[in-house]
Structures are given as structure tokens and as C-alpha cells.
C-alpha positions as a Python dict, from the first residue, in 0.01 Angstrom:
ca = {
    (1, 'M'): (0, 0, 0),
    (2, 'A'): (168, 339, -41),
    (3, 'K'): (76, 441, -392),
    (4, 'C'): (265, 758, -442),
    (5, 'G'): (604, 701, -296),
    (6, 'R'): (608, 887, -87),
    (7, 'L'): (563, 1239, -203),
    (8, 'L'): (218, 1198, -388),
    (9, 'A'): (-68, 948, -272),
    (10, 'W'): (-371, 1080, -434),
    (11, 'T'): (-1434, 1489, -415),
    (12, 'M'): (-1381, 1201, -659),
    (13, 'L'): (-1717, 1244, -846),
    (14, 'A'): (-1663, 1607, -945),
    (15, 'G'): (-1333, 1527, -1109),
    (16, 'V'): (-1460, 1228, -1302),
    (17, 'C'): (-1769, 1412, -1422),
    (18, 'A'): (-1568, 1713, -1542),
    (19, 'V'): (-1342, 1497, -1757),
    (20, 'A'): (-1626, 1280, -1886),
    (21, 'S'): (-1838, 1578, -1985),
    (22, 'G'): (-1556, 1738, -2179),
    (23, 'Q'): (-1543, 2042, -1954),
    (24, 'Q'): (-1175, 2122, -1983),
    (25, 'P'): (-1033, 2370, -1730),
    (26, 'Q'): (-862, 2671, -1884),
    (27, 'Q'): (-718, 2875, -1600),
    (28, 'P'): (-392, 2743, -1449),
    (29, 'Q'): (-536, 2697, -1102),
    (30, 'Q'): (-839, 2516, -1248),
    (31, 'I'): (-604, 2279, -1432),
    (32, 'V'): (-424, 2202, -1106),
    (33, 'Q'): (-752, 2152, -921),
    (34, 'Q'): (-869, 1912, -1192),
    (35, 'A'): (-539, 1721, -1177),
    (36, 'V'): (-572, 1685, -799),
    (37, 'R'): (-929, 1555, -831),
    (38, 'S'): (-823, 1312, -1102),
    (39, 'E'): (-539, 1175, -891),
    (40, 'M'): (-761, 1134, -586),
    (41, 'A'): (-1028, 953, -788),
    (42, 'A'): (-778, 727, -962),
    (43, 'D'): (-607, 637, -635),
    (44, 'A'): (-938, 541, -476),
    (45, 'A'): (-1026, 320, -773),
    (46, 'D'): (-684, 153, -812),
    (47, 'H'): (-652, -183, -638),
    (48, 'S'): (-377, -320, -861),
    (49, 'I'): (-56, -462, -714),
    (50, 'W'): (287, -475, -878),
    (51, 'M'): (635, -617, -869),
    (52, 'Y'): (923, -387, -961),
    (53, 'Y'): (1302, -340, -950),
    (54, 'E'): (1434, -54, -738),
    (55, 'I'): (1766, 125, -704),
    (56, 'D'): (1751, 364, -409),
    (57, 'R'): (2067, 565, -347),
    (58, 'K'): (2110, 746, -14),
    (59, 'P'): (2427, 848, 170),
    (60, 'N'): (2546, 537, 356),
    (61, 'D'): (2212, 368, 305),
    (62, 'G'): (2172, 258, -55),
    (63, 'V'): (1971, -45, -158),
    (64, 'V'): (1911, -247, -474),
    (65, 'Q'): (1610, -476, -454),
    (66, 'W'): (1310, -642, -612),
    (67, 'S'): (980, -559, -442),
    (68, 'A'): (640, -725, -465),
    (69, 'Q'): (319, -570, -336),
    (70, 'T'): (57, -792, -177),
    (71, 'G'): (-271, -728, 1),
    (72, 'M'): (-88, -785, 331),
    (73, 'G'): (211, -561, 265),
    (74, 'E'): (519, -527, 47),
    (75, 'L'): (786, -797, 35),
    (76, 'D'): (1142, -696, -55),
    (77, 'R'): (1417, -916, -194),
    (78, 'I'): (1726, -714, -104),
    (79, 'L'): (2014, -783, -343),
    (80, 'R'): (2261, -523, -219),
    (81, 'Q'): (2258, -278, 70),
    (82, 'D'): (2523, -38, 199),
    (83, 'G'): (2777, -186, -42),
    (84, 'H'): (2714, -542, 80),
    (85, 'T'): (2588, -811, -159),
    (86, 'F'): (2360, -1075, -9),
    (87, 'T'): (2368, -1439, -112),
    (88, 'L'): (2051, -1606, -235),
    (89, 'A'): (2017, -1783, 98),
    (90, 'Q'): (2049, -1453, 285),
    (91, 'Q'): (1792, -1290, 58),
    (92, 'R'): (1544, -1569, 127),
    (93, 'A'): (1616, -1559, 501),
    (94, 'K'): (1541, -1186, 516),
    (95, 'M'): (1212, -1234, 334),
    (96, 'D'): (1117, -1530, 555),
    (97, 'A'): (1189, -1323, 866),
    (98, 'F'): (949, -1054, 745),
    (99, 'I'): (681, -1306, 644),
    (100, 'H'): (684, -1455, 995),
    (101, 'S'): (698, -1123, 1181),
    (102, 'P'): (355, -966, 1242),
    (103, 'S'): (526, -674, 1419),
    (104, 'A'): (744, -594, 1115),
    (105, 'Q'): (438, -609, 891),
    (106, 'A'): (241, -382, 1125),
    (107, 'K'): (530, -135, 1133),
    (108, 'Q'): (540, -133, 753),
    (109, 'R'): (164, -74, 729),
    (110, 'Q'): (183, 208, 982),
    (111, 'G'): (463, 375, 787),
    (112, 'G'): (274, 335, 461),
    (113, 'E'): (-42, 486, 606),
    (114, 'H'): (158, 782, 737),
    (115, 'D'): (322, 833, 396),
    (116, 'D'): (-15, 811, 218),
    (117, 'K'): (-173, 1063, 454),
    (118, 'Q'): (115, 1306, 417),
    (119, 'A'): (125, 1268, 36),
    (120, 'A'): (-252, 1330, 11),
    (121, 'Q'): (-214, 1640, 226),
    (122, 'M'): (63, 1774, 0),
    (123, 'L'): (-142, 1694, -310),
    (124, 'N'): (-444, 1883, -178),
    (125, 'M'): (-220, 2181, -101),
    (126, 'L'): (-113, 2224, -464),
    (127, 'P'): (-392, 2454, -592),
    (128, 'N'): (-375, 2704, -305),
    (129, 'A'): (-15, 2685, -181),
    (130, 'F'): (119, 2830, -506),
    (131, 'I'): (52, 3088, -772),
    (132, 'W'): (27, 2904, -1103),
    (133, 'T'): (100, 3014, -1459),
    (134, 'K'): (64, 2813, -1777),
    (135, 'T'): (392, 2809, -1971),
    (136, 'G'): (300, 2589, -2265),
    (137, 'Q'): (104, 2301, -2415),
    (138, 'H'): (224, 2040, -2663),
    (139, 'D'): (127, 1683, -2757),
    (140, 'Q'): (-145, 1668, -2491),
    (141, 'M'): (98, 1784, -2224),
    (142, 'I'): (24, 2099, -2023),
    (143, 'Y'): (323, 2279, -1872),
    (144, 'L'): (276, 2487, -1559),
    (145, 'H'): (503, 2698, -1339),
    (146, 'F'): (442, 2754, -970),
    (147, 'R'): (575, 2990, -706),
    (148, 'P'): (481, 3028, -338),
    (149, 'N'): (152, 3199, -261),
    (150, 'P'): (231, 3465, 3),
    (151, 'N'): (-125, 3440, 136),
    (152, 'F'): (-101, 3067, 208),
    (153, 'S'): (-26, 2944, 562),
    (154, 'P'): (120, 2590, 565),
    (155, 'P'): (-70, 2376, 818),
    (156, 'T'): (228, 2162, 928),
    (157, 'W'): (603, 2196, 963),
    (158, 'E'): (654, 1945, 682),
    (159, 'S'): (432, 2145, 449),
    (160, 'R'): (641, 2459, 517),
    (161, 'V'): (920, 2301, 312),
    (162, 'F'): (684, 2213, 28),
    (163, 'A'): (528, 2562, 28),
    (164, 'A'): (872, 2726, 3),
    (165, 'M'): (936, 2566, -338),
    (166, 'E'): (922, 2717, -686),
    (167, 'G'): (918, 2499, -992),
    (168, 'D'): (728, 2330, -1271),
    (169, 'M'): (461, 2067, -1317),
    (170, 'T'): (359, 1872, -1626),
    (171, 'V'): (2, 1743, -1660),
    (172, 'D'): (-119, 1489, -1916),
    (173, 'E'): (-430, 1650, -2065),
    (174, 'K'): (-584, 1309, -2130),
    (175, 'G'): (-728, 1230, -1788),
    (176, 'Y'): (-544, 1519, -1620),
    (177, 'R'): (-275, 1305, -1460),
    (178, 'I'): (40, 1452, -1307),
    (179, 'V'): (345, 1350, -1511),
    (180, 'S'): (619, 1534, -1323),
    (181, 'L'): (670, 1780, -1041),
    (182, 'R'): (999, 1960, -994),
    (183, 'G'): (1081, 2225, -739),
    (184, 'K'): (1359, 2428, -583),
    (185, 'L'): (1370, 2566, -230),
    (186, 'I'): (1388, 2942, -286),
    (187, 'H'): (1464, 3045, 71),
    (188, 'D'): (1588, 2889, 394),
    (189, 'V'): (1327, 2715, 605),
    (190, 'K'): (1393, 2738, 979),
    (191, 'F'): (1217, 2533, 1243),
    (192, 'A'): (1170, 2689, 1588),
    (193, 'W'): (1392, 2980, 1477),
    (194, 'G'): (1656, 2731, 1371),
    (195, 'L'): (1678, 2547, 1703),
    (196, 'L'): (1531, 2232, 1547),
    (197, 'G'): (1718, 2275, 1222),
    (198, 'T'): (1733, 2467, 896),
    (199, 'L'): (1691, 2352, 539),
    (200, 'E'): (1891, 2571, 305),
    (201, 'A'): (1778, 2752, -7),
    (202, 'G'): (1876, 2584, -333),
    (203, 'G'): (1761, 2234, -243),
    (204, 'T'): (1570, 2052, -515),
    (205, 'F'): (1320, 1770, -564),
    (206, 'D'): (1204, 1595, -879),
    (207, 'V'): (921, 1340, -900),
    (208, 'E'): (853, 1158, -1227),
    (209, 'R'): (542, 945, -1293),
    (210, 'R'): (451, 711, -1579),
    (211, 'P'): (143, 508, -1680),
    (212, 'L'): (175, 133, -1616),
    (213, 'A'): (-168, 37, -1749),
    (214, 'P'): (-482, 227, -1858),
    (215, 'G'): (-567, 466, -1576),
    (216, 'I'): (-284, 340, -1352),
    (217, 'W'): (15, 565, -1287),
    (218, 'E'): (308, 515, -1051),
    (219, 'I'): (608, 718, -941),
    (220, 'T'): (910, 584, -1128),
    (221, 'E'): (1174, 833, -1013),
    (222, 'T'): (1224, 1046, -704),
    (223, 'H'): (1524, 1275, -663),
    (224, 'V'): (1566, 1482, -346),
    (225, 'H'): (1873, 1697, -279),
    (226, 'I'): (1826, 1932, 13),
    (227, 'Q'): (2109, 2076, 222),
    (228, 'G'): (2080, 2124, 595),
    (229, 'H'): (1925, 1919, 869),
    (230, 'A'): (1605, 1925, 1069),
    (231, 'L'): (1523, 1692, 1356),
    (232, 'I'): (1160, 1660, 1251),
    (233, 'F'): (1269, 1492, 927),
    (234, 'K'): (1473, 1217, 1091),
    (235, 'S'): (1276, 955, 894),
    (236, 'I'): (1309, 1132, 558),
    (237, 'S'): (1627, 1129, 355),
    (238, 'E'): (1737, 1474, 241),
    (239, 'Q'): (1968, 1322, -23),
    (240, 'E'): (1808, 1049, -229),
    (241, 'D'): (1787, 919, -585),
    (242, 'D'): (1527, 647, -620),
    (243, 'V'): (1445, 478, -954),
    (244, 'K'): (1186, 204, -1005),
    (245, 'S'): (1159, -1, -1325),
    (246, 'K'): (1058, -340, -1470),
    (247, 'F'): (703, -319, -1339),
    (248, 'E'): (493, -635, -1367),
    (249, 'Q'): (134, -661, -1249),
    (250, 'L'): (68, -936, -997),
    (251, 'P'): (-249, -1136, -919),
    (252, 'Q'): (-479, -952, -683),
    (253, 'H'): (-476, -1218, -410),
    (254, 'I'): (-109, -1322, -421),
    (255, 'T'): (26, -1446, -88),
    (256, 'F'): (358, -1363, 73),
    (257, 'Q'): (485, -1711, -9),
    (258, 'Q'): (384, -1680, -375),
    (259, 'A'): (537, -1333, -392),
    (260, 'E'): (861, -1468, -245),
    (261, 'E'): (890, -1736, -513),
    (262, 'K'): (812, -1477, -780),
    (263, 'L'): (1083, -1249, -646),
    (264, 'L'): (1340, -1527, -624),
    (265, 'A'): (1280, -1607, -991),
    (266, 'Q'): (1401, -1260, -1093),
    (267, 'P'): (1764, -1198, -1195),
    (268, 'D'): (2014, -1051, -950),
}
């Protein structure tokens, strides 16, 4: 399953040993490096699956739904989409169609693997793509500011957008987990000299994460507001407000059919 939404999906041993031995990083870049290692290690160790309620607002493509993760993929009970409310029978029919469609499941897995790979790439970029300064520390929270590193060369077109951001990150000192990451595009980003599109300065993103259980964190809010258009981002919304809540852990080996009944038992 895609663990980080879809902006963060997070070698391992060095990070765990540093925390366990009490070796706390002091320099801003060291703090970020430790946070990245912690996220990667935690992601590799996390096999939990969850049900949650989601409100995802996009221009002309909003959805309100309950979602349940399973070992075979994620099942969605869509309550409302594009201003249309679905009846209970329609909700069940949509889920049944997915359950009996190997091609739809394969497409979902492929998309999730792509998102995970891209999120891991962005996560690994954090220490070197930016110049970091520590702005404060309070109640086990470390506050950091970042700005683009002029000596960093983004490896992909997608990462050029990320590397053109300036903003702030909050790290939970206990375990060095990323709590929030907020950024603002500080200059236009042109693709192929603008022929494939331009994303305009001033665009913002905000990712919020919360612990669901000991050692298990999930993205609970994602807000993206970027002006402009680029053909290479045709699968990524540039205007989106996504909020997940009401998380409930599910049995490890839950089937699609069991997940469907669990979803149908939830309120509209």
C-alpha cells in the first residue's frame, strides 16, 4: 500500500542504532538526515493496515469516501463524488466491480508503487536539496527552516518543483519522525523552456502527519495549491485539499469481502 500519500513514503540500521544509543544529532542537516533514516526504517517495519474516512477536494473532482486497506489493495466506499451522492446499492456495486476486476486492482497497485517510489525519492532528497537552519525547539518538537541549495541538481523534472520550495519542517525529537512539511514555490519552474508548461511562484504545499499507534505515523492532511500547468503532471492535482480521519486498525489478513462489510457498516 502507499504509505505516505503521496508526497512522503519512507540505511535502516544506522538510523535505528543512532536513536537507540542516544546519539542525538545537533546540526540541522544531521537532524534531517536522522529523520529521513527514521522514516525509512519505520516504513520498512510497518505492515499495519487501516480503515479511514477521507474528504478529498479537487476542482471538479472532489470525493468523500471510506477506505479500507488490505493486503491485496485498497477498497473505497465512495459516498459522494463530483457533487453526486451515491445510494447504498450504488456504493456496494462500485466496490463489487473493483473486487472482481483484476485489471483495476493491478492498475491501483502500479499507481501505488509509483507513488511510493516517487515519495521515497523526494524524502531522500531532503538533506541535500536544501540549506537547513534550526529555528526553535519546544516540547520535544524541533523546528527547521529550509531554502533551496544552489549546488543541488534535481535528478528529475518532478523533483525540480520540490527543490524550488522554501519552507519549514517540524520533527518529533522522540524517534525523529516528521510531523509536518510546508513549502512555498519561490520562483517559476519552467519545463522545456515553458513549452511543456510552467508552475508559477507562490504556490504552496502543506503535509501534516500524526501518530496512529506506537511507531506508526500516517499523513492526515495534504494541501496543494500551485498555479500554472505542466503536461508532465497530468496525473497530479495542482489544487487539492485532502483530509483523512477516523482511523481504525484492521486485521492483518482481512479480505476484500470482509473489508466491504466493514466499510458498509460505517455511517454515511
